[in-house]
N, C-alpha and C positions, 0 to 999 in steps of 0.2 A: 882585570875586571869588568863584573858584566853590565849594558848598558843600564842605567833608570829604564825603570817598565817605565811604559808609555801610559800616558793621566786622558781622562775620559775627555774625550773631543766637544771644543763648544761649539755653541752654534752659530754658524758662518753670515753674514750679513745678508744671505741670500734668502734662508729662514725668518730672519729678523725681523726682515725688510716686510709693511704693512700689503695687505692684497683692497682695490678697489672694489667695491662692489656696487654695479647700477644697478637697479627696478627700473625705469621709465622705461615706453615703448622701444622699440630696437631702433628707430631711426632715431628718436631722441640721444639716448644712449650713444650710438656712435658719434652723433655729431660733439657732441658732450666729450667724449672722451677724443676725438679728431680735434677738441680746441686748447687741449692740456698740455702745457710746458713745465719745463723746469724738473721738481722733486718728482712728482705727479704724470710728470709724461714714463716717467721709469718705472713707475708701477706696473704690477702683473694684475690684471682687472677680470671680474666675470661678472656678465652680463645676464640677468635674469629678471627678463620685463617681466612684471607683475599686472600689467595693463593691456590691456589690450585695444586701439581705438577704433572705430565703430561706428559709419558712417550711419547717419537716423535721418529719413525721410524730411523736408522742410514743409510742413504741413500746411504751412499759412502765406497768402501772397504776401512777400516784401514789399510791392510797387506803393500801399500806400502809406510807406513809412518814411516820415524825413529824414532820419539818420538814426545810421546803424551800430552796435554797439560791439565792439569784439574783444572779450578777455582769452584769449590763447588761438593759439595757429593751426590750431584742429578746427576751429570753430572757424576762421579762415576759409581752411581748405574743402569743409562740407557745402559751407554755404558757395563760394565761389563754384563746388561741382555741378551746383543743384542751381541755380538762380544765373542768367546773363544779366542782373541789375549792378552798373557801378559805377555811375554815376551817384548816388545819394554821401552825403558825408559821410566818414568809417570815423569814429571813434575808437582807437585801440591802447591794450593795457598798458604795455611794456614795446620794448625795443626787437626783440622778435617776433612779437603779433601782428606791428607794427610793415618789418619788412614781409611778411608772410601778404599782409593784406596789400603792398606797394605791388608787391613779383604779381599778385593774382589780378592787380589791375582797378583797384578799389579807391576811390578819391578818400584817402585818409586825408585828416584835417589836422584831426591834434593829438597827442600823446603824451599827458601827464607828466611831469618827473614824476618820482617815485615807484613806478611797477607794481603798481597796489592794485586791489580794486577800491581800499577806501579812498588812495589819491582819484583814480578815475571818477568814482562819485561827489570825493569835492569840488572838482574843476567842474564837470557837467553842472553841477548846481551853481556853480559862480558863469559860468558860459551864458547857461540857460539857452542851449539849439534849438532849431526846430522842430518842433514835436508832430505826431508821435515820434518813438524811439524805437526803435526794435532790438533789443540783447540776445545775441546770436549765439549760444552756450553750448555746454554738455551737460547729460546726467545730472552729475555729480556739481554740484558748485557750493561754493564756502560760504559766500554771501550771499541775500536775497536783493540782488542789485537792482531788480527792475520793481519788485515791490520800496522799495528804498526810496528809489529816483520818483517814484508815482507818489509817494506819500509826500515827498518835496515841492509839487506842482507841476512835474514833469512826467508827463503820462506817459507809460513805457509797457509795450509788452515784453514779451520772452518766445523765444523757440527751441527745444533741444534740437541739434542739428548732428550731433554726435553721443553716442555711448562709449563711457570707458568699464572694460568688462575686466572682470578677474581674470591673471594664469597666474596658475600652479610654479611655484619657482622648482627649478631647474633643481636635480642632482646632485650638479657641480654647486652650485649656490650653498644647500642644505650640508653636503659635505665640509664647505668650508666654514661652515656660523658652527659644527661640530669640531673644530678642528684648535690649534691651537695658535696658528700665526694672527696677529690685529688684523682689524678689519677694518675699513675707511669704510661708512657707507652713506652717503649726502641722501638724503631728504628732500624732495622739492615741493613737497601738498603734504596736509593732513590726511588726506585718504590713505596718500602713499607710507607715509610714518604709519595708521594703524595697519596695514597691507604688511609691511616691513616685520613686522613687530612680530606677526602672528605667524611667517614663518623662522622664530626664535627657536634655539632648544631652551631644555630648562637650563637656569641659571648657570649651574652647576658642571655644566657639558657642555659649554660652548665656548665659543672663540672671547677673547677681549674685543667687543666692540667701540668704536669713536663713530659717533653719529654729529654730522655736519646738516642744520636744519637750516632748509632756507626762510623759517620764520618762526616768529616764539609760538604763533597758533601747530606749527608744527613738530613744535621741541615738545610741547604740551601732548601734546596726542601719544607721541608717541612714549613719552612718561607715564603716561596717564595706561595706554595698552601694555607697557612693559613692569611697570608698577614694583622697581626696582632703582637701588643707586647705584648697580655694577657699573651700568654704561656711562661714557663720558658723553656729552652733550654740549656740542657748542653751535652757537646761532648766529647767519650768515648778518653782516653792520647792512646791507644793503640785500632788498628779496628779490637777486636776478639771478643771471648766470658771473657775471664780474665778481659779484659778491661771493656766490658759493667759490669761485673759484679761489678764490683770497683766501675763503676759513678752511678751506678743503690743503689749499700750499701750508700755510699754519702749522695745521695737525699735522700734516705730512713729516714734514719737517720735525716738530716734535717727534714722534713717532721713529724716525731715522737716525735721529742725534746718536 
């Protein structure tokens, strides 16, 4: 009796496994990838930076300012590279920015809980630190921090010390998004959400995309840019690396089950 005809092979667990797509600048993507454990550490990954950080000249003298404000580690790095001023009290938006400021020798006096610009504004208004304040920031900002603080009676200026220049996605990333394997896509800001949405192919010719957004604002920007309900979108419970890793781990476990 002849052996039964072979049946069509099923897809292997390897090809069912999602691929992690990282779009932050290279150094930040590599550092984030190195921090992953468990299910996430086992995922294959593709890195396609959509933003490049470029230092901009510090065009004002920071000496007259009584308090410095940093809302990113990039602002810290650019300021520290251009100014020897270290003794002014420095306020930082989150743990990563605080760590960068301390490493640069800045006099960090406060980091509010929450890790957001809104939490920072609330804490500054409550503490009423010495003025004038100086916000060292990137060219693209979600919140008009200096304007809101000034309106609240805290004289605040701002200086753009770095630019977030757009970078074209890699061919590897475009091929991934046009393939069949599920893609796990963390989005760390509204701007990165918009840039990531721009590189997506048409909905009928794209991989299943599972977005994990750091905030409701980033999720909203993705949905507005995509204009489709086909994507799965999860918002991290807290807007920082810890919250993102927790949300990504949950998504990874669901997709790998």
